[in-house]
N, C-alpha and C positions, 0 to 999 in steps of 0.2 A: 294847325296849332301844338293844337291839346291833342292830333294825336299821334301828330311825332314824339313830344314826351312819354306818352304812354311807351313809344317805340326805344324811346332812351330805355327811358325806366327796366322794360321789357329785354333788353338784352338780345335786341336782334339787330338783325342787316339791313342793312338804308334801303338797297333791293329789293327783297323781293317781303320783308319783315315775317320772311317764315327760320331762319337761322342764326345761330348764334354770332355773335363775334368774339367773346367771352368762351372759355370753356365750363367756366361756371355756369350759372342758372339764377343765381342771384350774387347779384354787383356789390349786394349792401353789407350785409354780413360774410368779406373772406377776409384771411387775414396773407396776407405776403404778396409776390410782386405777383399784379394778373399776365396769368396764358393766353396770349387772341390762337383763335383759328388764322389761317394767313386767308385764308378763303374762307368763303358761307359755304355749309355740308349742302344745303338746297340749290343755291343758281351759283355755285361759284365766283361770287364778286371778287375782288381783290379787293384787302383793304387794305393793308401799305400800301400806297401808289407808288411807293420812294422813296427808296433811306431818306435816312430823314424823318420821313412824313410827320411823324410825332413829336419834331419840336415844339409845335405850335402848341401845341393842351399840355404842354407844364407849359405856360404861362398861363389858360386854362383853370387849372389846377393848382397855379399860383393865388391869383385869383378868389381861387369856393376858399382858398386859407386863411387870406384875408377876412376874406368878406363873415367865417367865419367866427375868424381871431374875436372882430368885432363885433358880433352878435355875444360870443362866451363871455367878453370882458363888459358890456348892457346889461348881460344879464346877472352875472357872477353880482358885480357890484351894487345889486341889491342887500348882496348879505353882507358886506362890510358897510364897520360906521366909517371908513373914509372913503373920498370919491375913488383914489389911486391907491389899495391896498398894494404892498406888497405879495402878502399869497394868492392873488388871482393868478399869476405871474402860471406861477402851475399849475392853476384847471387850467389856462389859456393852452401850456405847450401835449398837455393831460390830452386836452379835445382835439387838438389836431392829429399828435397822435391816432386814437382813435379815428378817426377820422380820412388818414393820407390810405389808406386802402381802394374802399371811396373815393373820391377824389383823382387819382392815377386811372379808375376802371371808367368811374364818367365825366372827365374831360378826352379820355380821347373816344366814349360814344360819342361826347361834342363833337370832336373834333368829325369828327368820320359824318359826321350826318349835317355841318355846317358845306364840307365840300363833298357834299353827294352830287350825282350829274341829274338834275331834273328836269330833264329838254325829255327824258326816256320816258 
């Protein structure tokens, strides 16, 4: 399990763990929509199995965004005198926007690894 998480965070192919899924080497600090390779450059494993394959990754991205918003609210409420201060909302929005690019990449990698063929 720990090695799978390391492979996901290193942006490696779920089949051979050598090739990269995205053009970017680092999935953490990128701006813009991700550019995925259609297949692995090392083993030629196809990442998108069918049209619309990554629609499920949107649900993972949504869950990550909600979790990040809740964590931001919990952390930010300690800096304000009232438990629910409206000044927390822009802070949550900034965190969500800052992490949106990471969420897209990370959710797609999770989706690919969830449905990889483990029988090989």
